[in-house]
N, C-alpha and C positions, 0 to 999 in steps of 0.2 A: 466278822462278827461270829461269835460260838454259835454253833448251830445252823449256820446259814451258808455254810460250805457242803459240797458232794451231794450225793442224791438223799432228798428228804420231801417229806410232805410240803409242799410249797405253799398251799393255800393254809395250813395251819401256822406258819410262820410268817407270811409276808407281811403283816403288820408290824413285825419285828425288824425284819430282814429288808424291807421294801420292795417296790413292785414298779418300775420304771415302765412308763407308757408312752411318753414322747420324747423325741430327739431332735436336736437341732444344733448345726454348727454355726458360730459365729466366723464367718468368713475373713473377717479382717485380723484375726487373731488365731484362729484356729481352734479354739475351745470349743469343746463340746458341752451343750447344756442339756441337762435330763430333767423332765417332769415326772417325779416319782410321787406315785398315790400316797404315799405316807411320809415320805422324808421332804416334801416340797421340791424346792428347784435344788439341782446339783450342778456342779461345774468340775469338768476334766479338763486338764492342760492339755497342748498339743501333742505332747509326749506319752500321754496316756497316764495310766496310774490311778491311784485311789480319787474317788470322787468328793468333793469337798461341798457341804451343804450351806447353800446361802441363806443367811440368818435375815429372816423378815419379822418385821414389826406384828404384821398381818397375820394371824392363826389361819391355816389350809387344814382341809380335811381331806380332800380328794383331788389332787393336784391331776391334771390327767393328759392335756396337750399344751403345745408352746409352737412359736415362731419367732423369728427374729428378724427384725428391720435391719437390713445391711447398711443403711445410711445413718442410722443412728445408734445402733447396737441395743436399743430399746426391746426388750422379750415381753411378748405377750401370751397369755395364758390363761387355761379354764381351771377354776374349783369348782367339781361337778356336782358338788352337795356340802353344805355346811351341818349336815345332820348325819349322813351315812358315808361309812368308808368303803373303800373298792371290795373289800370282803363281804360286804351286804349290799351290792348295787341294785340288787333284785329288789330289796327295800325301798331304794328310792324309785325304781321304776313302777312298782305295784301300787305306792303312796301317790304316785303323781307329784314326788318331791320338785318344790320350786325354789330353793334355796341356792341354788347354783349361780356362779359368778364369772364374768369374762374380765380379767385383769390385767394389768401391765406393769413390769419392773424394769425401772431405769437404773443401770449399774454404775452410771456415773454420779447420780445423786442418791444411790440406795432407797429411793421412794418407791413405794408399791401405792398403787392406784387401782381403785374399783370401777371399771368401765360401764358394766351391765350387772344388774342384780335381780334377783327373782327369777332366774332361769330354770326351764325344765330338764337338767342333766346337760348341761353345755359340755360339750365333748371335743371333738376336733377344731383346729382354729389355724385359719391361714391369712397371710397378708397378701393384699394385690400386688399385680406386678409393678405398679406406678406407686404402691405404697399408701394410697389415700382411702384404702376401707379395709375393714377385716371381715371374713366370712367365719361364722362360728355354728356348728353344727348343735342343734338341740335335740337331743335323741328323744325324749319323751313325746315331744310333739311330732316327730319327724317331719322338721323343717330346718332350713338354712337361714341365718338371719346375717342380716347385711349392717355393720356398725361402720358409719362414716368419721374418719380419723379428722377430716377437715370439715368445720361446720358448715362451710359454703359449698359443699360437694353435691347436695341435692337437696333440690326446694321442697321436696314431699317427704323429707325427714322427719320422724313422728316426733312427739316431746319425749317419748322413752329414749330417745336416740339412736334408734334402730329401724329398720324395716325387715319386712319376709322377702328374702331372696329368692327361695324356693320352698315350695309347701306340698303336703300331701306326698311325700316320695312314697316309693313303693317298699320301703323297710325302714328300719332303724338306721339313722346315720351314726358313722362313727368317725373317722380321720378324713380331712380334706388335703388335698395336694392340687399344686397347679399342673396344668399340663402343657408341654411345650409348644401343642398346637393352639395355644388358647382354650380358654375355659377351665373346670375344675373336676378332679375327679373326686367322687364321694364312695368311700367304702359303706356298704350296708349290712350291718352284721347279721342280719337275717331279713328276708323278705317277709310281708306280711302275710297272715294265715286267719282262717276264720275267727280264730281263738283270739288272736291278736288285735283283730278288728272290733270284736265285742268288747275287749277289756278298754280300748282306748275310747269307745262310744259310751262305756258305763264305767268311768274312774272308780265309783263307790264299790265295784266288785273287788279291785284290786285290795282297796283299804281293807274290805271284810276280809279279803284270804290272810292277809298279815294277821290277823287274829286268831287263826286255826294253828293247832299243833304242828306244823309242817315246816319240813327246813326246805325253804323254797330255792335256796342255793343249788341242793342237790337235785332238786325237781326240775330246774332250769338246766343244770348241766347235763343230767339223762336226755332232757327234750332236745337240748342243742346238737347232742351226739347223734341221735336218730333222726331228728326232722328238722333242724338246722337247715336254713337254704341262703347263704350269702350271696351276695350280689354287688355290682358297683355301678355307678351311673356317672357319666360326664355331664356337668353343666354348661351351659354358655355363658361367656362372661358377662355379656350386658342384661340377659333377662333371666337367667336362672333355669332356662328349659332344658330339658333333657335331650341330649342330642347324640347319645351313644350308650350302649348298655354292654356290660360285660358279665356273664353268667356260664354256668356250666352247660354242656349241650350232651345230647344223645343218651339222656337218663343220668348222666353223672352232674353231679352237682358240689359247689363248695359248702363245707359245713359252716362256715363264717367267713367274712371278709372285713378285717378291720382297716387295711388302707391300700390303696393301688398306686404305685409310683410309676408314670410313665418317663423313660429316658428319651435323649434328643432322637436316637435311632428308631423309636416307634416300641421299643421291648417294653413290657408291662411287668412289674415286680409285684407280686401280690404279698 
């Protein structure tokens, strides 16, 4: 696409050029599926090449993350907001937007289904090893939700079809990945500070701030560069308790952590 190649100001063109946020391979076909913030779901064949857009009847505003069920090929993905695009994700955060959705796409029937709605910036999503539930990160509320795919899997399942798997995380959750040792690694974009704690306790402050003549995306970019402090936590598979923490040492810190992938040999990719 013209204007999308080579060095350029990506933030100014991402709504035209696209912004890939999530990747997952269908191991049965070798196809790569992409969750693009603006283009929705995309597919690339095993030989590579241009990505093909998967046309859906359901409009998407902020496609974020995805995971694939290797048994069925069904794609589970998040649409972080029905109001705000990625280029104004700070607006979603400050307004405590709750128009996000957890969705699924069946490539066999071409059908899209909304599993959960009214979510606060749903972000990373992962399917359990046994395929009986999904975990989805709700960034605004700093918690992880568990959605049971089998109605009989949990006697305590709420009428909203989900339960809180992990609450009061020490930062804003982004992507979720299974650990080969069991449990899940959750990337926390940044740890909480006094400022974020005040904002979360008083959501009206964020909504009031949006009315000011301020470019909050630039403010956040500056703040993240100098004050960001990312980390990752490993949650136990059964109860969602934090069992391990990954963060900087000896005064060094990660500006932000979006995702942490653990390989079978114990290597951590951040």
